[in-house]
C-alpha positions in Angstrom: -0.1 0.1 0.1 1.2 3.3 -1.2 1.6 5.9 1.5 1.8 9.6 0.4 3.4 11.8 3.3 4.9 15.1 3.1 6.8 16.3 6.0 8.4 20.1 6.6 11.2 20.4 9.0 13.1 23.5 10.6 15.7 22.4 12.7 16.7 24.8 15.8 18.4 23.9 18.7 18.3 20.1 18.0 14.6 20.2 18.1 12.0 20.1 15.2 10.4 23.5 15.1 7.6 22.6 12.8 5.9 19.3 11.5 2.7 19.3 9.3 1.2 16.2 7.9 -0.6 17.4 4.3 -2.0 14.3 3.4 -2.0 10.7 4.3 -4.0 7.3 3.4 -4.5 4.1 5.0 -4.5 5.5 8.6 -4.6 2.2 10.2 -1.1 1.2 8.9 1.7 0.9 10.7 4.1 3.3 9.1 1.7 6.1 9.1 1.2 5.3 13.0 5.0 5.7 13.4 5.0 9.1 11.9 2.0 10.2 14.1 3.8 9.0 17.3 7.1 10.6 16.1 5.1 13.9 15.1 3.6 14.0 19.1 7.2 13.3 20.4 8.6 16.0 18.4 6.0 18.5 19.0 6.0 17.8 22.6 9.7 18.5 22.8 9.4 21.5 20.6 7.1 23.1 23.0 9.1 22.3 25.8 12.2 23.7 24.4 10.4 27.1 23.7 9.6 27.1 27.4 13.5 26.5 28.6 14.0 30.3 29.1 10.9 30.9 31.1 11.5 27.9 33.3 15.3 28.9 33.7 14.0 32.4 35.1 11.6 30.6 37.4 14.4 28.3 38.5 17.3 31.0 39.0 17.9 33.1 41.8 16.0 36.3 42.1 17.9 39.5 41.0 18.9 41.4 44.3 18.4 45.1 44.7 20.5 46.3 47.7 19.7 49.3 49.7 20.3 50.6 53.4 17.9 49.8 56.5 16.8 52.2 59.2 14.9 55.5 57.8 14.3 55.5 54.2 14.1 58.6 51.8 12.4 59.2 48.6 15.7 58.8 46.6 16.3 55.4 47.3 12.5 54.4 47.4 12.3 55.9 43.8 15.6 54.2 42.7 14.4 50.5 43.6 11.0 51.3 42.2 12.6 52.5 38.7 14.7 49.7 38.6 11.9 47.3 38.6 11.0 48.7 35.3 14.7 48.9 33.5 14.8 45.4 32.6 12.5 42.1 32.3 15.0 40.1 34.8 14.5 43.2 37.5 10.8 43.1 37.6 10.5 40.6 40.3 13.5 41.6 42.1 14.2 41.2 46.1 14.9 44.5 47.7 17.6 43.8 50.5 17.7 46.4 53.1 21.0 46.4 55.3 24.0 48.2 56.0 26.2 45.0 56.5 28.5 45.0 53.5 28.8 41.0 53.3 24.9 41.1 52.5 25.3 43.9 50.0 28.3 42.5 48.3 25.8 39.6 47.3 23.4 41.7 45.7 23.3 42.7 41.8 22.4 46.3 42.4 23.3 48.5 45.1 21.6 52.0 45.9 22.2 54.9 48.2 24.7 52.9 50.4 28.3 51.3 50.2 30.1 54.5 49.6 31.0 53.3 45.9 29.6 54.8 42.7 30.7 52.3 39.8 28.3 51.7 37.1 30.2 48.6 35.7 29.6 46.7 39.0 25.8 48.4 39.6 27.0 50.4 42.5 25.0 53.6 42.7 26.0 55.7 46.2 26.3 59.5 46.2 27.3 60.0 49.9 31.1 59.6 49.5 33.2 62.4 49.9 34.5 61.9 46.5 31.1 62.1 44.7 30.0 65.5 43.1 28.3 64.2 40.0 25.4 66.0 38.2 23.5 65.1 35.2 25.6 67.8 33.4 29.1 66.5 34.8 28.0 62.7 33.6 27.0 64.2 30.0 27.7 67.6 28.8 24.3 67.6 26.5 22.3 68.0 30.1 21.9 71.6 31.4 21.1 70.3 35.2 23.8 71.0 37.8 21.8 69.9 41.0 23.9 67.0 42.6 22.6 63.6 41.8 21.1 61.2 44.5 20.5 57.4 44.2 17.6 58.1 42.2 19.5 60.4 39.7 21.8 58.1 39.5 19.6 55.3 38.5 17.6 57.6 36.2 20.7 58.7 34.4 21.8 55.0 33.7 18.5 53.4 33.1 16.0 56.1 32.3 15.5 55.7 28.9 15.2 52.2 29.1 12.5 52.6 31.6 10.7 55.0 29.5 11.0 53.0 26.4 9.7 49.7 28.4 6.6 51.8 29.9 5.6 53.2 26.8 6.9 50.6 24.4 8.9 53.0 22.2 11.9 52.4 20.6 14.8 53.2 23.3 16.8 55.3 20.8 13.6 57.3 19.3 13.4 61.2 19.8 10.2 60.6 21.9 12.1 58.9 24.7 14.9 61.5 24.5 12.1 64.2 25.1 10.5 62.4 27.7 13.6 61.6 29.3 14.8 65.1 29.5 11.2 66.3 30.9 11.0 63.6 33.5 14.4 64.5 35.1 13.3 68.4 34.9 10.1 68.1 36.3 10.1 64.9 38.6 13.6 63.3 39.5 15.7 66.7 40.0 13.8 68.0 42.9 14.1 64.4 44.6 17.9 64.9 44.2 17.9 68.2 45.6 16.1 67.6 48.3 18.0 64.5 49.4 21.2 66.3 49.0 20.0 69.5 51.2 19.6 72.0 48.4 17.5 74.6 49.0 15.2 75.7 45.9 16.5 79.2 45.8 19.7 81.0 46.5 18.8 84.6 46.7 16.8 85.5 44.1 17.9 82.7 41.7 15.8 79.7 41.7 17.8 76.3 41.3 14.8 74.0 40.8 11.0 73.8 41.2 8.8 71.5 43.0 6.1 70.0 40.7 4.9 66.6 43.1 2.9 68.7 45.7 -0.6 67.6 46.3 -2.2 70.2 44.1 0.2 69.1 41.4 -0.9 65.7 41.7 -4.4 66.5 41.8 -4.1 68.4 38.4 -2.6 65.5 36.7 -5.3 63.3 37.4 -7.7 65.2 35.1 -8.9 63.6 32.0 -6.4 63.9 29.6 -7.1 66.5 26.8 -6.7 64.1 24.1 -8.9 61.3 25.3 -11.7 61.0 22.9 -14.3 59.6 25.6 -13.2 60.8 29.2 -14.8 59.5 32.0 -14.4 62.8 34.3 -16.1 60.9 37.3 -14.0 58.3 37.4 -11.2 60.7 37.5 -12.7 62.7 39.9 -13.1 59.5 42.4 -9.3 58.9 42.0 -8.4 62.1 42.8 -10.8 61.8 45.8 -9.3 58.7 46.8 -5.8 60.4 46.5 -6.5 63.4 48.8 -8.7 61.7 51.3 -5.9 59.3 51.8 -3.4 61.9 52.3 -5.6 63.9 54.5 -6.2 60.9 56.7 -2.5 59.9 56.8 -1.6 63.6 57.9 -4.4 63.6 60.7 -3.3 60.5 62.0 0.5 61.6 61.9 -0.4 64.9 63.6 -2.4 63.5 66.4 -0.7 60.2 66.9 2.9 60.6 66.1 3.6 64.2 65.9 1.8 65.7 68.8 3.1 62.8 71.5 6.5 63.9 70.6 6.1 67.6 72.2 6.5 66.3 75.6 9.8 64.0 74.5 11.4 67.2 73.1 10.3 69.5 76.0 12.1 67.2 78.5 15.0 66.9 76.1 15.4 70.7 76.3 14.6 71.0 79.7 17.6 68.4 80.4 20.0 69.8 77.8 22.5 71.1 80.6 22.8 67.2 81.8 23.9 66.4 78.4 26.4 69.0 78.3 27.2 72.3 80.2 27.1 74.6 77.1 23.5 73.6 76.8 23.7 73.4 72.9 23.3 70.0 72.7 20.2 67.7 73.4 19.8 63.9 73.5 16.6 61.9 72.5 16.6 58.0 73.2 16.1 57.2 69.6 16.0 59.1 66.4 12.2 58.3 65.4 10.9 61.3 67.3 9.7 64.2 65.0 11.6 67.2 66.9 12.1 70.1 64.5 8.8 72.0 64.4 8.4 71.5 68.3 12.0 72.6 69.0 11.6 75.8 67.4 8.3 76.5 69.1 9.6 75.2 72.5 12.8 77.3 72.6 10.7 80.2 72.5 8.3 79.2 75.0 10.7 78.1 77.5 12.8 81.1 76.7 16.1 79.5 75.6 18.7 82.0 75.4 21.6 80.3 73.6 20.0 78.2 70.4 20.5 74.3 70.6 22.9 73.5 67.8 22.9 69.6 67.8 20.8 66.8 68.5 22.1 63.2 69.5 20.0 60.0 69.3 20.7 56.0 69.0 20.1 54.8 65.7 18.2 51.5 64.3 21.6 49.8 64.1 22.4 50.6 68.0 25.1 53.4 66.8 24.6 56.9 67.5 23.8 60.1 65.5 24.3 63.7 65.9 22.2 65.9 63.9 22.5 69.6 63.3 19.7 71.9 63.8 18.4 73.9 60.8 18.1 77.8 60.9 14.2 77.0 60.5 12.0 73.9 60.6 12.0 73.4 56.6 15.4 74.8 55.8 18.7 72.9 54.8 20.8 75.6 56.2 22.2 74.5 59.8 22.8 76.8 62.5 26.0 75.0 62.9 27.2 72.3 60.4 29.8 69.7 61.5 33.2 70.3 60.6 34.0 70.8 56.7 37.0 68.6 56.8 35.2 65.7 58.1 32.3 65.8 55.4 32.1 62.8 53.2 34.5 60.7 55.4 33.6 57.4 56.8 35.0 55.1 59.5 38.5 54.8 60.0 39.7 58.0 57.9 37.1 60.1 59.6 38.3 59.0 62.8 41.6 59.7 62.4 40.9 62.9 60.7 38.5 63.9 63.8 40.7 62.3 66.2 37.6 60.8 67.9 37.1 56.9 67.8 34.4 54.9 66.5 33.2 57.3 63.9 31.0 56.1 61.2 30.5 58.8 58.6 29.6 62.5 58.3 27.1 63.5 55.2 28.6 65.5 52.6 26.5 68.7 53.5 27.5 68.2 57.3 23.9 67.9 58.5 24.6 64.5 60.1 27.1 62.3 61.2 27.4 59.0 63.0 29.4 57.0 65.6 29.4 53.8 67.3 28.9 55.4 71.0 27.2 58.0 72.5 30.6 59.5 73.7 31.8 59.6 70.1 28.9 61.3 68.9 29.0 64.0 71.6 32.8 64.5 70.8 31.8 65.1 67.2 29.3 68.0 68.4 32.0 69.5 71.1 34.7 69.7 68.7 32.3 71.6 66.0 31.1 74.0 68.8 35.2 74.7 70.2 35.8 75.1 66.5 33.2 77.9 65.7 
């Protein structure tokens, strides 16, 4: 009996990509059954091979994004969030929060901690003394000269990919370039500036504008002008949810967190001379207390003659911090900053420079520093006071 069979084969990675039977006769014949069985085997193998990539991804180790633990700030929160949109393998990344370098060294990407800016190894910290990069210093085609935070660094290196992926546009397209510039100028730049303690104005010169306040966010929830059938009611309801949640959160904050801190700050001010005879340093048992607004009001109420310069407190890692008091509750300018020659230094280098054992760091702007002991941060404050 004749058997008419036509088979098309495409071989890729040692499996049949496609196998098609067009005509056959005598279905009950043994040769046809053999071909039929072969078809099923090959087809099953092909489908399994096509899924090998997905299977490997699921079985493989998750990408780890490292950042510091303790109090979190907008820059590393945004950096971690943006990275999850940068590449497909980052989408399910695990965020590891620690200051332990053994743990961080095991991470694929590290942001806002570690004292290293090295794109080739995906290290994106901006706190080290040697770091002074801006968008302009990294690429002369960009005009922005605000010092970058971890958010700005991640955006500089991954921003085009992120926008391309989110908007489904070619990464090299003119549209992506335009949007990249706009997002930095109107969103990321203010986060860089705030994290680095840069005031929006220097005299009459405005360094950057703030675009992400509540009113701006509500404005952006209005129906798009180019939406053919806008659902204004749905947009309004979304805005209501945003504003209501922020309002309730703020009421809860002031009622349950901010106000109870007032008595703690008052006691610390009254006990300031037990910390040091100068009366210019106060102490809290921990750093979670929202103290700034209370301090400025209570200094007047309690008739504090010599303005308080420093606050010391223990942090979440059982180390100690010293933080400068600013000239006003929301200013980045300090009444007295930690010594300039300490700024940006860490660990042994800082201890040697300052002559104080156990130093951990001093921020580049000089507004905060750390030491392993209470005595250490107290000495950092006293050396600064004696130097003024």
